[in-house]
N, C-alpha and C positions, 0 to 999 in steps of 0.2 A: 717539546711541543707534541701533543698527541695527534693522532690521525683525525679524531673528531674535531679538535680545535682547528686544524688546518682546513678541513672541509667547511667549518663554520666561517672562517675567514674568507675563503674563496666565494662562498655564497654571499656574504655581505659585500664583497668587492663587485660581484656581478650585479647585484641590485643597485648599488650606488652608480656604477657605470651606465646601466640602462636608464636610470633616472636622469642622470646628467645629460645623456644624449637625447632623451625624449622631451626634456623640459622646453626647449625652444619651439618644438612643434606643437606642444600643448599651449604655450603662452601666445604664439603668433599663428593662430589657426587660419587667419585670412591672409592678408597682405603683409609682407615684411615692411616694418616701419622704415622710413627714409633715413633715420639716423643709424640704423643697423647697416644699411647699405653703405652709408658714408664711412662708418668705422671699418667696414670690410675693404674699402678702397684705400683708406689712409693708414691702417695698421702695418701693412708690409713695409712701407717706407719709414714709418716711425720705429719699427723693430730694427731695420737695417741701420738707421741713424744711431740708435742706442748701442747696437753691437760695434759700430765704428768708434764711437766715443769710448766704449769700454775697452776695445782692443788697443787704443793708443794712450790710455790714461796713465799707465805706470811703466812705459817703455823709456829707457834711456836710448837716445837716438844714435848712440855709438855702438850699440849692441847688434848682434846678428838677428835677434828677435825682431828688431825694428825692420830689418830688411824683409824678413818673412811676413810681417804684418803689412807692409806696403805692397809686396807682391800679391798677397792674398786679397787685399782691398782692390787692387787693379783687376784681378780676376773677377771679383764680385761685380765690379762696374762693367766689365766687358760682357760677362754672362747676362747681366740684367739688360743691358742694351741690346744684346743679340736675341734673347729668348723672351724677355719681359716676364720672367718667372721668379718671384721672390724666393720660393723654396729652392729652386735650382741654384740661384745665386748664393744664398746663404750656405747651403750644403757644400757647393763647390769651393767657396772661399774657406770654409771651416776645414774641409778635407785637405786642401792644399796647405793651409797653415800648419795643420797637424803633421802632415808629411814632411814639410820643411823643418819644423822644430824637432821632430823625433829622429829623422834620419839624416838629412842633408846638413843641417846646421848644428848637430850635436857633437 
């Protein structure tokens, strides 16, 4: 890949990123529609539910990964009740799960 090709790719990525980020401000110039506000309130819980289902779908409950998943889900629940932050809850649970699977339970 030449330097010119790399520069062209970076320019295209910059243009696409700016366009994607500016589009909502162009579309919703005035007041944000009520359905967008609703989706902003519902999506964090929907995402956590999908992650919960995904994390338990292929686990055999006699394995150590099941223990890591259960402990991580408990941490997600505790963090969310404590701070009411979906990002903190998801990141904290994911980090604990990865730590348990990679170090403690390996």
